[in-house]
C-alpha positions, 0 to 999 in steps of 0.5 A: 500500500502506498504511504500517504504523507501530508505536508502541513504547517499552519504557518505560511511561507515555510516551503510546504509547496516547494517541499511537496513538488521537489520531494515528489519529483525526487521520489519519482526519479528513484523509480517510485510511483508517486501521486501529488495531491494539491489541496491549496486553492492557490494551485502553486504545486499544480503550476510548479508541476508544469500544469496550467491551473487555469486549464485543468478540467477537473481538480480536487474540487471535483474529487472531494465535492462531486466525488468523481472517481480519482482516475477521472481527476488525475493528471498523468503528464507532469514535468515532475514525472509523477501523477497529480490531482490539481488545484485552482481557485475552485478548491476554495469553494470545496472548503465551504461545500464540505462543511455541509457534506456527509462524512465530510472529513473522510472524502479524501481518504475514501477517494484514495482507497481505489488507487492507494496500491498503485503508488509507493508514495502519495504526498498531499500539499495542504493549505496554510490553515486548519480548514476542512481541506487540511482536516481531509488531508490529515484524515487520509494520511498515515503521517505528517511531514512538517516543513519549518524555518528555524526562527523563533515564531516557527517554534511557537507555530510548531507547538500549536500544530502538534496540539492540532495533530493530537486533537485530529488524531483523536477525532478522525485518524487514530493512526496519524503520527509525525513523519518528520520535521524538515528544516527549510530555507536554512542558513548556517551563518545565522546564529538563531537558525542554529540555536532553533535547530539545536532546540528542535533536535533536543526536543524531537530527536530522530523525528528531525530529518538529517537533511536540511534544505538550504536557502537556494535561488534555483529552488525559488526560480524553478516554479516560474519555469513550471518544473521541479528544481532537479529538472531546472538545475539538477546541480543546484544545492536545493535539488541535491538536498531534496534528493537526499531527503527522498533517500532518507524517507525511503530508508526510514520507510524500509526500517519501519517495514522491517520493524513491523514485520519483526513485531508480527513475527 
């Protein structure tokens, strides 16, 4: 079964979409089958995948509100070599419509069941708010990857996010856990960044990825060319960092499978 990972943080501008697009592309480059679901009405992950958000016929709105089969919603040709469920401004309306819907928290989880076996990894790019879209992502996910900048306010936001995850796990998804915490836009010359990084490692231990995503011009430029960084400039430090992150995720997933197999035996 494909592992479903929601990429979430209630704070905006921390590199959620950059992580979603580049991690999906890096996983696909390792010959894994990958699906990226864009649940952010801004549609940045859609555009960053080389898909025109104004030109897509079906989006996450049709998937969640109209309950179209996911096979009818998938975009199979992207510049990241992964499959995509696109988003645009229509998805804003989905948030409102879902408030009145039956089994509203489980719409995404139910939609993914028929295709989950087709993928190794399914990544969900969440909006930067605790909306019904984010609740759907967390109800469907096995775990949450939290991108964050190493700054003071980010630590406060992380505490709030942990509380939210705990409450949601109790309410809609008991298996939900933290996949890992990813330090983004990292500048090792910044003393505060180093201090916050050390606090994260002290508090969360091996939940903090060894891989660190640096501040990188190529990562910032790539979306305007409709491509993940590895296809825009594979030699850039940003592209290499996300490939490294993909490797770390794969190793962790394999270790977890071994641990589960040993526990069953």
